[in-house]
Residue, then its C-alpha position, 0 to 999 in steps of 0.5 A: m463920904f466914908y471918911y465922914v462915916a468913919q468920923q461919926m462911928i468914932d464919935a459914937e464910941d461911948y454911946l455904943t459902949v453903953i449899949d454893949k455893956k448891957i447885953g454884950d462884951g462891952d467892947h463894941g464901941t471901942s472896936m468900931s472906933l478903932g477900926f474906923k480910925e484906921v479907916q481914916k488913915e487909910l483913906n488919907a494915905k491912899q489914892f484910889d482909881s475906882i469906888n471898888e477900891v474905896f469899898h475894898c479899902v474900908g472893909m479890909t482895914l475893918l477886918d485887919t484892925m477890929g478883930g473878932a466877929s465884928g471885924v469879920l462881919f462889918g468887913t464883909v459889908f464893905i468887901s463882899g458887895i464889890i467882888g467881881l464888879e467892873p471898876l466903877t468911877e462914879i455911882d448912882l442908886s442902882g449901883m449902890a443898891g446892888i452893892f449892898q444887896r450882894s453884901l446882905t446876901a454875904l452877910k446873912k450866909r457868913g453870919k447865919a442870922q436872920i431878921g428877929d435874931k437881934t443882930m446887925v441884920d435887923a438894921f441892915e436888911p431893911a436899909a438894903v431893901a429900902l435902897q433897892q426899892a428906891a432904885n426901882q422907883g428911879l429916885s436919886l442916890s441921896e433920896g435912896l440913902k435917906r430912905a435906907a437910914k430911916q429903915a435902918e433906924t426902924g430896924k435897930e428900934y425893932t431889936k428892942q423887941c427881940m430875943a437874942k440868938f447869938g453872942r453873949a446876949k443870948s445868955f440873958g434871955q428875956s432880960v434883953i427885951g427893951l435893949e438895942d443890939a449894938g451892931a444894929v445901932s452901928v449899922w444905923i449910924i453908918f446909913r445915917s452918916m452916908a445920907a447926911w453926907m450925900n444930902d449936905d446935912t453934916e452939921 
């Protein structure tokens, strides 16, 4: 699944670059593509005994190769949710929801951002909440990820309405209204890709 996610992120490099050039440093697409190319290499090169190890591999690879704030934040998304967990050899929606709830807590603590700050949190928090709500309803992992992807999309669209409170975008003031946050778009691509893979919709 994460190999497929990585390929979708690599394919989105130009799209993310265009978005980030408008209100950011213009390097988000390149950084995400670089990080996820290395993720693919690591996933191909290693053998894993648990799901925890896969998450850790993805997160550490992003942290080590992307650099900057994006590397730290996206690395946090994959690493922090599995810290302290017993090794998992299979996972259901409840388990996935728990991982991303812990990731959300860690992400907000590290980045200090909240909903409405025009960051990746605007897409990640609704997705994590949707996963937990779907788990509480006893739904399948594939259905939960579909709902998470939909909420991540709503969240990244919501960033168009928001003023930026972090990074270079903050200096643009009201002119950022109408523009998406590149980090939120990346979160949406990740959840959309996870959902597509789980639902065998990867054409």
